[in-house]
N, C-alpha and C positions, 0 to 999 in steps of 0.2 A: 649705177652704171659707171664704168670707168670713163674718164674723159669729160667729166662734168664741170660746170662753172658755178654750181650752187649746191646747197645741201638742204635736206628736208629737216625742218625744226619740230615736226610733230612728235618725235620721240621724247622730247623734253617736256611735253605738255601732258597733263593728266587728262584722261578720257573719261567721260561720264557714261558713254554707251559704246559697245564693241565696234559699231560701224564707224565711229569717229576716227579710227586709225586709218581709214581710207582718205581722209582729208588732212589738211595741215597747212603749213606755211613754207614756202620756198624762200630761203635766205641766200642771196648772192654771196660768193666768197669775197673776202676783202681783196683789195688791190695787191697787198703783200702775199696773200695765199695764191692768187692767180699768177703772180710773178714767179713764185717758187715752183708751181705746177707746170707753167707754160712760159719758160724764160724768153721765148721768141714772141710772146704775146699773141696778137691776132694772126701772125704767120704760123705759129706753133700749134695753136689750139685746133684748127681744122684737121691737121695731120693726126693728132692724138685722138680726137673724137672720131675721125674716120676709121682709124685702126680698131677702136672699140666697137664701132658700128659693124665693121666687117666681121669681127669675132662674134658678135651677137647674131649676125645673119648665119654664119657658118655653124653656130651651135643651135640654130633653130629658134632663137628668141625673137627674131624680127624677120619679116618677109624681104627677100632680095629686091622685090619690085619697089619697096619703100626706101631702100638704102640711100639712093642719090638725093631724094627730096629731104630726108632726115639730115643728111650731111650739109646740104645747102642751108636749111633752116638754122642749124646749129652755128654755122659760120656767120650767118647774118645776125644772129642773136648774141654773139659774143661782145659784151660790153664790160670792161673792167669797172669795178666799183670805184667811185671817186672819193 
C-alpha cells in the first residue's frame, strides 16, 4: 500500500511451506527513510496515508465505512524509528 511506514521482510526469507508467504515480519522504516518519504513527519504522514486510503476505497479495495477509522489508526501509529 502507498503511504506506509514499514515494509514486509518475508520476501527475503526462504519459505518451507507455501502458506508461510502469508506470514512474515514487518520492519519499520528507518528514521532517514521516513524523513525522505514524509518530510513534514507526523504532520505529513496522515495526508499521504489518507490519500492512499481514499484511492484504495475509490478502487474498491477497502470499504468506505472503514476509511476514517483506518486513517485515525494510521495517524496514531506513526512513530519514526529512533
